N, C-alpha and C positions, 0 to 999 in steps of 0.2 A: 187232404183233401180227399173227395169221397172216395168209394170203391165200385162206381157203376160201367166203368171204364175196364175193368181189371177181367184180364180173356174170359177166368173160369166164370166170372158172373154174367157175362154175356151168355154165353152159350148155357148157362144154367137158367136163367129167366127164357128165353127160345124155349129151351124146353120141356116149362113149365105150359106153354100155349101152343107150340107148332110142333109137338118133341119128331114128327117124321118129316118132317121138312129135307127135302137130301138139298143142302145146303151145301154142299163140296161133293163134285166131283173128280177122277183123277183119271185122266184117260191115258192109255201106252197104246200102244199097234204092237200086234205078235208079227208070226218070221210073216204069214199068210197076206199084212200089212191088213191087217180088219182090226178096226179098235175094240178097245179091251181097257172096262171101268171096273172104277171099283172108287163106291159110294159111303158117304155119311153123311146120316140124319143129326138133328143137335140132339136128339137120345141117345144117339151112338157115341158120341166127342164123349156125351156127361158119361155114358156108363167107361167107356176107356177109359177117358182121361182118371176115372173115382180110380180103376185099378194102374195105372201108369201110377198114380198119385202114392197109392199101397205099395208099390213095389218101389217104388224113389226110397217112401219111410224108412222101408224094408231093411233097402240099403245102408241106410244110417247117415242118408243125406239129411241133412236140417235147412234152416229157411238160409236162403243167401248159399247155398253151398251149389259148384259147379256142376254140369254134366253135358256132355257134347250130343249134338244131334248130327250125324256122318252121313246120309242117305239123297239121292234124287229126290224131287217131289214124289211124297207117298202120302196117303191118305194115312197112316201110323203118323207122318209126322208133323199134320196136325190132332192128332189122339196127344201125343207129346207133350205139346207147346199145353193144350190145353191143361194134363195131367201136373207138369209141371206148375202150374199156375195153383191148382189144388192146394200142393204139397209148399209151394214158395218157394223152392228150388229157381235156379236162374240155369239156362238152357244156353250152351253154345252151336250155334249152327256152322257148318264148315260145309264149305263150300263141297260136292263130291270131289272134282276133281283134283283134289287137294293130294299131295303125295311128301314124300321125304324130307329134307330138313321142314319146308315148313309146315305139314304137319304135326309133326313134331313139336312143333315152335308154337303153335296154336292151344295145341290140346297142353301142353309141356303150361305154360305160362300162363293160364286160366284157369291152372290144376284142375282139370277136368276126373272127377272121380270114377267118372263110366264113361262108355260110346254106346248110343243108338246109332247104330252100321248096317245099313242097307249091303245085302250081298253082293254085291257088285265092288261097293269099299273096301270091304273085307281084305282082299290083298293089302293096299295099300297100309289098310291098320297093322295088317302083323309086320309088313314089310316093316316097321317102325316103333314097334309093341316092347323091345329090351331099351328103350328110350326112354318110359314110360313108366316111373317108376311109384307113382300118385296112380296107377290107373287100377280099379279094382272089378269091372264088371262089364260084359259086351253085353248090350241083346241085338239079338242078329233078325234084322227081317228081311223078309224074302225066303225063297228056297234051297240056297247053298247048303254045303256042308256046315255043320257045327263043327271049327276048328281044330287040329291041334297044336296045343303051344307050348312056345318053345321050354325042355325038361326046369324044375323049377319053379316057373309062373305062377302064381297066386291068383291073377287072371279067373273070376268065375264067366263063363257061359253059360247062355242059355237062349232060347228061341224067343221071340216078341210075342207068341202064340201060349206061350205058359205065363208069360206078365200079365195078360189078360183074364185068369183062369184068377177068381176075385171073389171070394164070398164075405168080405169084410164089412162092415158099418158105414153108411155115405159118412165121408169126411167133408168136416166143414174148411171151407175155402179161405186156406191159411194167410193170404194175403192182404190188409186193410187197410195199406194205404197205397197210392197210386202213384207215387213215387219213389216207391223198391223199383231197383231192378228187374224186369224181366225178363231181359237174355242181354247178350256181348256178340256183338257184330263189329265183325272184324272189319278194317278197312280196306283198301287196296295192297296197301304197304307200298303205295311209288317210290318215295324213299324212303325205304330201308326196313325191318318189320312191321307188320303190318299190327297197328291201333285197334284197340277192343275197347269200343264203346259200350259202354254201361247204358244201357236204353231201359228206359222206364216204364210202365205201364200207363204212364201219362200220353208213352208217345200215341196210343190209338186216338187219340185225340185228332193228329190227324186223316185215320182213315174215316173220322165223323166228316168234318171238314172238306173231306174229298168227294163225300157220297151228298153236300150239297153243292159243291163247289164244280162237280162235274153235271148237276144236274140227274139225280140218276136218283132210278124208283124200284119197286117192292117187285116189278114186272120187269126189270131188265135184268139178262143175264150175262154178266164177266165171265173171261173167259183170260189169261195169260198163261206164254211158256214159258216165263221167268223165274229161277229158280227163288224158292221159300228163303232159303238164306240171304236175302236181301231183303231190306226194306221195300221195296218197288213192291214187290209180291204180294209180301207180308201185309203193309198196312192200305195199297190201293184195291185189291184184289180178295183177298183171303178177307182179312181187318173186314172191310167196309162189307163184306157182305155177311159175315156173320155177324156183325153191328144191326143191320136193316135185312137180315131176311133175303137177300139173295140168293139166285142156286146157282155158285159160281162154279166156274170149269178152269182147272188147271193140270195143264199136260207134262206130265212124268219130265220129260225133256223136252225142248224145245225144238220144233219141227217148223222151217220154213215154207216143203215141200204141200205139208198137211195141214197146215195151219184154218184155212178157204172151209177143207174139207170139214173139219172141225166143228166152224162156227157154224155151219151148217144144219150137223145132225145135231149137234147141241141147244141150236136158235139161239145162239146166243146173239148179245146187242152194243157189246162193247169189249175192246179187248186193248192192252198196255204195248206200248216197244219201247226201246230204247235204240239210239247210238243207231251202230253198223247194222242193228238188224234190221232198221225199216227202208234200208238199200235191198240188205237179204229178201225180203221180201216180196220187193218190187223187181229183183233182176229176177226170179221166178219168170218161166213163159209164161206169156199171155194167155186167158183160158173165155173159151168162145161164152163160159157162166162166169164172167168175173161182177158182174153187177149182179147176179143171182145169191145175194149172201142176205144174211139178217141184220149183220151188223150195220148200223146207225153210229158209233163214234170210236174213235179212235184217239188214246191218251198216249199222248209222246212227248217224246223227251229226248229230244235230237234229232229231230224229223227236217234232213237237208233240206233248204231253203229250195233246192234244182230241182226236186222232185216232188214236194209237198202239193203244187196242183196235182200233176201229173197223176199222182195215187190217187189223192184224194177223189179224179173226174172220172179215175177205169177203174176204184170199187165203189164207187159210188156212197165214199163214206164222208163224215165233218172230220176234222182234225183238233184237240186242241190241245197241246203245246205246252208242258209244261216242264220247271227243275228243281230239283230238289237234293239237296242228300241227309242222309241216315242221322247224323249229327239238327239237322232243324236247315230250316231257312227254306221258302217254299215259293214261288211267281208263277204265273197259270198266264194262255194267251187263249182265251174261249174264242171257237170258230165262228171267224168272220168280224171277230172285232179288232184285236190288235194287229200290225200287220207281219204276213209271210214272213218266217226266218224267227222271227223274237219269240224272246225263255217269255216272255209277259210282262206283269208284274206283280208287287206278292199281295196276298190276300187283305182285306181291314183286320186289325194290329198287327199289324208285321211295317216294317218299311225298312227297305234298301237303298245303298247306294253308295255307288263307283268311288273309289281313292285311290291316290298312288301312293307311292312305297311310305314317304311319309305321312302318311294316314289323310292326309287333305282330301276336300273330294274335289271329282276331275269336273272338269267344264262337260257340256254335252259333246259328243262324240268321242269323247279323249277316254283308250283304254287304260280299265286299272282294275285291279279286285272289289270283286263281287260283296260286300258284306249285309247283317243286317241288326236288325235291334227289335225289339219286342216296341210298338208305338206308344204303350206307356213310357219308355224308357227306359228300361230295364234289362237286364239282359238276358238271352236265353240259356239255360244251363245244361252245358255240355262236361261231361267227365269221362278221361280213358281210365280203365283200367292199368294200376300199377306205371301210371306215367303223369305225376305231373306235368311237369314240364311241358311236354303236349298237350295239357289241358289247358294251362295259362297259355300258353302263343294262340289257341283256338280262340278263346275270348279274350277280348282286349280293350280296356276303355269302355266298356259294355257293348261292344259290335260283334255277332260272330263273323270270322272271318272266311269265307268260303274256300278259299287255296284257288282257285278261277279267274280268270281275264275274261272283266267284258266289259260293257259300252253299256252307253241309252240318252235317248234320242230326246227333240227336244219336247214331246209329249209324254216322256218316262217309262218309253217302253221301254225293255233292258234283251239284251244280245248277250248270249255267250259265246266269247274268240277260244281261247282253248284254256289248259292248266297251267297256270302259275309255275315257273320252274322248267316246262318244255313235258313236261311230263305226256307220255302217251297212252292213248286211250284208243282199247278194241275196241268193240260190240259192245258198247256202253261201259266198260270195265277199264279201271286204271291199273297199268300194268308195272310192274317194280323191275326197272331194269336195273337196281342191284342184283336183284334176284338172279336174274336171269343173264349178267353179267358173270354171276357167281360160277350159275353150273358147266357156265361156257373156258372162264376158265381155268376149271378142274378136268379139263378134256385135255388125252395127251396132244391135242392134235392142235392144239393150240396154243399160241405162247404171248399175246395180246388179244383183248379185244375190248372193244366200243358199243353200245346197244343205241341203238337214235332209231324214228321215225320215221317215215313221209306218207306225202299223203295219201288216200287211194281213192282207185283208178277214177268216182264217182264224185272225190272232193266232199266226203260227207262232213260235214262243220263239227269240228274235234278230233274226230275221227284219223288212223292212222294205221299202217301197216309196219311192221314191228322186222329190223332190217339189226341182220349181228354185221360190226365189220368184226374181221379179223386175223392176225398174224399166224400163217401157220407154221407149225415145229419144224416143218420138212413140204416146202412145196411141189416137190415130185413126188409123194407117197399119199399129198393132204386130198382125201373122200369128204365133199358135204354132204354125203347121203350117209357118212356112219355119226359125222355130225348133227345133223337132223334128228339121227338114231339115239344118240347122246341127250338130244333136251328130252327127246319122246318117253324115256323115261323116267328124268327125273323131274319135267313139270308137269304140270296141269296145261291143257292143251292152249288155253286163251293167251299161256306167257314162250308157243313155238316160235320161233320167228317163221314169219313169214318171206325172206331173204338172207342168205347167207355174204357178203360180199367181202370175196378176200381182195386184203392190201397187203404191198410191201411191208406198212409202218401203219400206225396211229399216228394220223398228225397231230402233236399238241404242240401248247405255248412251254413257255420258259417255266413257267410254271406246273408242269405236267398237265394241265386242262386239255383235254380233247376237244379236238378245232371240229363241231361238227360242219359245218357249211364246206368244208374241203372233202368229207365225207358223202355228202349231199351231192356235189356238184362230180363224183365220181362214179356215182350211185349211175347217175345219169349217161355218163360216157361208158365207162367202163365196164358194157354190159358181158363181155365173157369173163366179166370176173364176178358177177351176178348168179346166187343158185338161189332157185325155186322150191321147196319143197315137193314132194312126188306127191304127196298126197292133196295138196292145195286146188 
């Protein structure tokens, strides 16, 4: 395949013709609530990327070797993506909320030799550093102190600013094949440990497709508050902007209360949202200037049918709904074209159908699994790192199986219903019930546990609140607050239960399978036994 969509080549090409375009702006707020920004031009991205590549090679990393990026959205995140592309290494984006066993697993499983770490994330990394025998180096991004490592540690540590000191001759881009992996993107780990998707450079074609499909142009200024550790922000905002020369704006962290202020300050014309984030934005108190914003288009995945029209009218935007996954598959519902609530239809070059458990196509309106195939009959290529079994299950008989349940109407418009197997999705992320149950079970407060989901207050489609049903070790001394604190120490924020439901026993079948329906009934009727998070 060609090389035009290799990330480093995209940046190099633009750096030659519009080097000073402020293509990426990262925005944050200071203690006084004022906006603080960091800008990257194409010239800076190419220069910093070269320095990163030189340092990666100096650390001994070769074509295909892995290292992790563990930070919030920062300008350095993009520098490192470009540098990795020049050197031909593979970067592993790690959710900055990760900690404990999950963090240790992701870094160990991918055999990451180094970590580019934000100062906010450093404590979580240091807590598990003794479990990372392959770790060789840390580059610290931010103002935090360089850490004192455990006695005997051979891990080298330096500030990211020192990495940028580079007098070496310019390196050629090492990658010459778009099918080579650019990164390892982790799945949410709904049914166990998360899987690492070997995501190739050719996935940038999704960014190119999005640019045309969403009818963007060079004068648009995209915005996102989604994490760059996920494909959505990487492809739909950053990727399309780098490709087309749009001046994107990215929040360091998502902020629903300042979203519209950011779009006004930076004249952003389009932004993208996932799932429950839409409800979070809509739940903000109405303001007199809601309509006074520069946004013309909201690219949404999971806009609740119930607030679709009200959201559109309140903020004076059009909504382009879409559906997709990091592994592939894509549908879109353009503004004013498809029915409200539909995730749309696949683009040209792709086919989607709904099938039952036997793989047979479902009748119109009947629920089944959403699956995709290329229009020429070929199978989408998906590969999970060191997991041949999962790879084989993802593409079956030439069809990409999404693991999501949906339906299709007579006109071919598709609708997302829920995750296959009853997974819990919260704010667009699928929650690992097994991981949460493990952490809860390790608490001295609990002798049995089962995690399930309940509908959100606004019934956002596919979204649930997390409920942990627990049997206390000692009902007389049990403290829900202590259990919430235990979860907060062990889990990323998205996995902390919204409610703890105290029960005498977990209702189970003869085969010891928990019976969720009885717990749901108790959640509604036994309100005195249901506790909410103090911070919720």
